[in-house]
Every structure is written in structure tokens, then in C-alpha cells.
C-alpha positions, -999 to +999 in steps of 0.1 A: +564-294+206+550-261+222+532-257+254+498-258+237+506-291+223+517-304+254+485-295+271+500-266+293+481-234+299+506-205+294+487-186+320+488-213+346+523-204+355+518-167+364+485-174+380+500-201+403+529-179+411+506-150+419+481-169+440+506-190+460+528-160+467+499-138+479+485-164+503+521-174+515+532-153+547+571-159+539+589-164+506+624-181+502+646-157+483+682-166+471+701-139+454+741-146+454+740-158+489+721-184+507+682-183+508+664-164+533+630-163+545+615-129+539+581-113+545+566-095+516+536-079+499+524-089+463+515-056+446+511-049+408+521-083+395+554-086+416+564-094+453+580-064+471+601-066+500+616-040+524+650-042+545+685-036+550+677-009+576+678-008+614+652-033+628+642-045+593+651-078+576+684-083+557+684-084+520+721-096+512+727-107+476+696-088+462+708-059+441+692-037+413+690-056+380+701-089+395+681-121+395+668-140+423+653-176+429+622-175+449+605-206+463+569-204+478+558-228+504+522-238+511+509-218+542+490-248+557+513-280+549+546-261+544+554-279+513+570-262+482+543-251+458+561-233+433+597-218+423+601-188+402+629-167+387+627-130+396+642-100+383+651-075+412+647-038+408+650-012+435+623+015+439+633+049+444+617+063+476+587+089+467+581+073+432+548+062+423+558+024+423+574+029+457+542+046+471+521+018+460+544-009+471+549+007+507+512+011+511+509-027+508+541-034+529+529-011+554+497-033+562+520-064+563+546-052+587+539-066+622+553-050+655+570-018+637+586+003+666+576+036+650+542+029+638+530+058+614+565+071+608+575+037+594+573+047+558+595+081+565+621+055+580+619+033+551+625+060+527+654+074+543+671+041+558+658+011+540+657-003+504+623-015+489+628-041+462+604-054+435+608-091+427+590-095+393+584-130+382+601-144+350+600-181+348+583-207+372+584-241+378+562-267+400+586-294+395+597-308+429+636-312+432+653-344+439+667-351+475+663-326+505+667-288+501+677-286+538+703-262+546+724-252+578+706-223+596+722-189+589+743-174+616+724-149+640+729-127+670+693-143+682+697-162+713+673-186+732+665-182+767+683-199+795+673-234+805+642-237+825+644-240+863+645-274+875+614-265+897+592-251+869+579-287+859+566-293+895+552-257+897+532-262+865+520-297+878+507-281+913+488-255+892+471-281+873+459-301+902+445-271+918+424-261+888+410-299+886+397-300+922 
């Protein structure tokens, strides 16, 4: 049986991938290594990510011509909406495709240390990758997909001082009176 006989709309998969990915703030991408949460922008039929430069997200295991598994979660509930296989291509800095992708990415980049010079830094020091969808699935996997967190240099602050809860309680009582 083909998709039409099964009642599947061949346009539903690509439409779901596009809409879910556009609305999601993060996508989970797995190249040759573990999955990583990456911020992205949807442009011209594909997700685009920037990274591998100072102060930008790491993109390990994503190389030009390789494939990657992308998982998109619901923005409100956090559950898995769709997973899709992507073909990875690296965009050449200054090319028309690179300029279009960077224009979208620039609007999504939060807290950039160099503001308007960000795109020049990306051209010099970073990679911009296009993740073009090939196959998608909405089937939910069996079992947990939980994974051990990746090692990081980020640390948490020191434990809160013992007196802090009392200070906060006292401040709350002053406002109430």
C-alpha cells in the first residue's frame, strides 16, 4: 500500500516539521555524538544554526554532507512533537544563502557580546549550518529518551547563606504590615 491508500497526506510531514521547528525555541540535534539542544532559525525550508566560535554554541559531530537526527519539542508542554532526519550543509560566508540565513539568525541571537559586529565575527570565526529535512516521524519511541547531561565548564553558585531564609521572611513580614 502507498501513502495515499493508507490515508496519509504526503504534505503533512513537511508541514509539521516546518511549523513545529519554527515555533520551537530549541531543537535537539544529534550528529555523530550525543544530542545537543541548539537554538536555530527556520529559513528557506530548513533549520539553520550557528556555532563553533568563541561565545557560540558547540556543533560537534555536524559536518558538511553528513546527516543528523533532529527532535522538536512542544514549546508549551515540552513533549516530543516530531523527529526528522536532516542533511547538513555548511554555508560559505558571504554567499547569498549565508546572508539570508544570518539575517534570520541575527534576530534570534540573544545577548550577543558584539551587537552589530556579530555577523562579521560569524563570518570570520564560526560555522553556519543548514539542516535540510529529508524524512520525518511523529511516532513516539518506546521507553525514556533521558540521557546523562553533557560535561560542561558551567558551574552553579555556592550554597545560599544560612541566614538568607530568615532575611527573606523578615522582608515579607514588613511588606504585610
